[in-house]
C-alpha positions in Angstrom: 0.0 0.0 0.0 1.3 3.4 -0.9 2.3 5.5 2.1 0.2 8.5 2.9 2.3 11.6 2.3 -0.4 14.3 2.6 -1.2 15.2 6.2 -4.8 15.4 7.5 -6.3 18.6 6.1 -10.1 18.2 6.5 -11.9 19.2 9.7 -14.8 17.1 10.7 -17.1 19.8 9.5 -15.3 19.9 6.1 -15.9 16.2 5.8 -19.6 16.6 6.5 -19.7 19.3 3.9 -18.3 16.9 1.3 -20.9 14.3 2.3 -23.6 17.0 1.8 -22.3 18.0 -1.6 -22.0 14.4 -2.7 -25.7 13.9 -1.8 -26.6 16.8 -4.1 -24.9 15.1 -7.0 -26.4 11.7 -6.3 -29.8 13.3 -6.0 -29.4 14.9 -9.4 -28.3 11.5 -10.9 -31.4 9.7 -9.6 -34.0 12.4 -10.4 -33.1 13.5 -13.9 -31.6 12.2 -17.1 -30.8 15.7 -18.4 -27.0 15.9 -18.8 -27.1 19.7 -18.7 -28.8 19.7 -15.3 -26.4 17.1 -13.9 -23.5 19.1 -15.2 -24.9 22.3 -13.6 -25.2 20.5 -10.2 -21.6 19.3 -10.5 -20.6 22.8 -11.2 -22.4 24.2 -8.2 -20.9 21.6 -6.0 -17.4 22.4 -7.3 -18.0 26.1 -6.6 -19.3 25.4 -3.0 -16.3 23.2 -2.2 -13.8 25.8 -3.7 -15.4 28.6 -1.7 -15.6 26.7 1.6 -12.3 24.8 1.6 -8.8 26.2 1.1 -7.0 23.3 -0.5 -3.5 22.8 -2.0 -3.2 21.3 -5.5 -2.6 17.8 -4.1 -5.5 18.1 -1.6 -7.8 19.3 -4.4 -7.0 16.2 -6.5 -8.2 14.0 -3.7 -11.4 15.9 -3.1 -12.3 16.6 -6.7 -12.8 12.9 -7.3 -16.3 13.4 -5.8 -17.2 15.6 -8.7 -17.1 12.7 -11.1 -19.1 10.1 -9.2 -21.8 8.2 -11.1 -23.4 6.2 -8.3 -23.7 5.8 -4.5 -21.1 3.0 -4.3 -18.4 5.1 -6.0 -19.2 8.1 -3.9 -19.1 6.1 -0.6 -15.7 4.6 -1.7 -14.2 8.0 -2.3 -15.5 9.3 1.1 -13.9 6.3 2.7 -10.6 7.1 1.1 -10.8 10.6 2.5 -11.3 9.6 6.1 -7.6 9.3 6.9 -7.3 13.0 6.0 -9.8 14.1 8.6 -8.4 15.9 11.7 -10.2 14.3 14.7 -11.6 16.2 17.6 -9.0 17.1 20.3 -8.4 14.0 22.5 -10.5 14.0 25.7 -10.2 12.0 28.9 -12.3 11.7 32.0 -9.7 14.0 33.8 -10.1 16.6 31.0 -13.9 16.7 31.6 -13.5 17.0 35.4 -11.1 19.8 34.9 -13.5 21.7 32.6 -16.4 21.3 35.0 -14.4 21.3 38.3 -17.3 23.1 40.1 -19.6 20.2 39.4 -19.5 18.0 42.5 -21.5 15.2 41.0 -20.5 15.4 37.4 -21.9 12.5 35.4 -19.3 11.5 32.8 -20.2 10.2 29.4 -18.9 6.9 28.0 -16.0 8.3 26.0 -15.4 5.0 24.3 -18.8 5.5 22.6 -17.5 8.6 20.7 -15.8 8.5 17.4 -13.6 11.6 17.6 -13.0 11.6 13.9 -16.8 12.1 13.4 -17.7 14.8 15.9 -17.2 18.6 15.6 -18.1 19.1 19.3 -18.6 16.8 22.2 -21.9 16.8 24.1 -23.7 14.5 26.5 -26.8 14.5 28.7 -27.4 13.9 32.3 -31.1 12.8 32.3 -31.3 12.9 36.1 -30.7 16.7 36.2 -31.8 17.6 32.7 -28.4 19.0 32.1 -26.6 19.0 28.8 -22.8 19.5 28.7 -21.1 20.8 25.5 -17.4 21.0 24.8 -15.9 22.9 21.9 -12.3 23.4 20.7 -11.4 27.1 20.4 -7.9 28.3 19.4 -6.4 24.9 20.3 -8.1 24.8 23.8 -11.2 22.9 25.0 -14.0 25.1 26.4 -17.0 23.7 28.3 -20.5 24.9 28.9 -23.4 23.4 30.7 -27.1 24.2 30.7 -30.6 22.7 31.1 -32.3 21.0 28.2 -36.2 21.1 28.1 -37.9 17.7 27.9 -40.4 18.7 25.3 -39.2 19.1 21.7 -40.6 20.8 18.6 -39.6 20.9 14.9 -37.4 23.9 14.4 -34.0 25.3 13.4 -31.1 24.3 15.5 -28.8 27.2 16.7 -25.7 25.0 16.4 -26.1 23.2 13.0 -28.7 25.5 11.4 -30.7 22.6 10.2 -34.4 21.8 10.6 -34.8 19.0 13.1 -36.3 18.0 16.5 -35.1 20.8 18.8 -35.5 21.6 22.5 -34.8 24.8 24.5 -31.3 24.9 25.9 -30.7 27.4 28.7 -27.3 28.4 30.0 -26.3 30.9 32.7 -23.0 32.6 33.3 -21.9 35.0 36.1 -22.6 38.6 35.3 -20.2 41.5 35.7 -21.9 42.4 39.0 -21.4 40.0 41.9 -24.4 37.8 42.5 -25.9 38.4 39.1 -26.2 36.0 36.2 -26.9 36.3 32.5 -29.1 33.6 30.9 -29.3 32.5 27.3 -31.9 30.3 25.8 -31.6 28.7 22.3 -33.2 25.9 20.5 -30.8 23.1 19.6 -31.0 19.6 18.4 -32.3 17.0 20.9 -29.9 14.5 19.4 -26.4 15.8 19.6 -25.0 13.0 17.4 -27.4 13.9 14.6 -26.6 17.6 15.1 -22.9 16.8 14.8 -23.5 15.1 11.5 -25.2 18.2 10.2 -22.5 20.7 11.1 -20.7 21.8 7.9 -19.5 25.2 9.0 -17.7 25.5 12.3 -17.9 29.3 12.2 -21.6 29.2 13.0 -21.0 26.7 15.8 -18.3 28.9 17.3 -20.6 31.9 17.0 -23.2 30.0 19.0 -20.7 29.2 21.7 -19.4 32.7 21.9 -22.9 34.1 22.1 -24.0 32.1 25.0 -20.8 32.7 27.0 -21.0 36.4 26.5 -21.8 38.4 29.7 
């Protein structure tokens, strides 16, 4: 097997973007026989990838294989070939989580073995007993954690993290205000299923904006 010389260059969100763009091409292939329409869709996908990803010539050659797919099997095979080039989420241990939420006396830790760090843009888990949801995001090379309460009832709406239409619930966070003894609360609708939400994230800028917004005093 040829040794991989190109270092990982795709974020998890980048990879999800490629999955999304591949779906557009496959949808066109299965819904129309018009070659001009299919060609136009391939062109739009090419433009989207070029605008969203800053790639070197070698990296582009790997990614651009997606533009020529003719069926699902071929597309899936190309995505599989791109997986080694995905930069995983920053490694997390139980000690890391305890340090991020050191004021939580009875912090319920998630099963870290259940997470595939090459498939998540952010780490989140629920504590059903307290209705709390914990979210961890990497910012400037460091992990940041937030906690909040997640409402039991869900509705169909737009998620503030992934910006997709899904089953969402009200997520409320509170941070200390600038005046001692005061707090600032933020409520946003986010996906009830964090794993599905992660799969929908194709632009980390929006996710970081959400994080910054709810941690602003």
